[in-house]
C-alpha positions, 0 to 999 in steps of 0.5 A: 598484284596485291596492290591492284587487288586492294585498289579494286576493293576500295573502288568497289566500296566507294561505288556502293556509296554512289548507288546508281538510280534509274532516270525514273527514280531521279524524276520522281525524286525531283517531283517530290523535292518540288512538292515538298510535302514529304514521302508519306503524303505522296504515298497517301495519294498513290491511288490517283497518281498517273505516271508517264515516261517517254525517253528521258521525259517523265510526267506525273499527275493526280487527275489534274495538272501534270508536272514534267521532269526531264532527266539529263546527265547531271540534273533534272529539269522540272516544269510545272504549272504555277498560279498566274493572275488568270488561273494556272499557267501551262508549264510556266515555271521550272526548276533544276535539281542536281542528281547528287542533291536528289540522291542524297536526300531521297536515295534512301526511299529507292524502294518506295519510289519504285513502288510509286512508279509502278503504281502510277504507270499502271494507273496511267495505262488503265486511264488511257485504256479506259478512254478508248473503250466504252466499258470504263469501270464506273467505280473510278471515272476515268477522263482522257487527257484530251477531254481534260484539255477541252473547254465546254460551252454551256448556255454561252458560258465557258466551263473547264474540267477541274479535279475535285477531291471531294468527288474523287473525279473531275467536275466542270467548273465555270471560268468566270466564277459560275461554280460547278456546271450542274449546280449553276445551270438550273439556277442561272440568273437571267435565263428562262426556264426553257433556257435552263432546261437546255442548259442542263442538257448541255451539262449532261452532254458535256459530262458524257463527252468528258467521261465518254459515257453517262 
């Protein structure tokens, strides 16, 4: 019995070195490795982080493009939007990280990861909830995922929602270099005063639709 006791204690100590992590922790580790900006940077952006989970698939965004992580038995597949000649592609790039390398590099941040996941989940629920009720808090304008994926036509030009750090919210930016819609419409070259006025109304309608309110 002496030997069996010894083996059980030694196996216990070796398993504590191989600390187990949740799928969510592995997913965020993989995002962090892809991001490469360091945990402190991730932490400083926690206030606008949105975190979603569906089975073994996770998604994170900071108000703009999302990145998805699929956690498998031994590795994590990260799919993200990479720049193409005409803007950002839709999940057109991916990378694989093994769980072993992720745990080695980010295992020490387990508590921070859990904290970020909790914060991101709360924000995501708030954002989704705010989209369905008209009383979205005015302090942080919330945009539904559906509204973000739409394009808006103003004076025959196409505008898309883009996250603007300066405003800490989404703004409508022209796909053809027009810039922000509310700045472009009143000064649009080659349009009559009346057309510009209509354009401004289209801008305010588009923003109403985007935020579900004025």
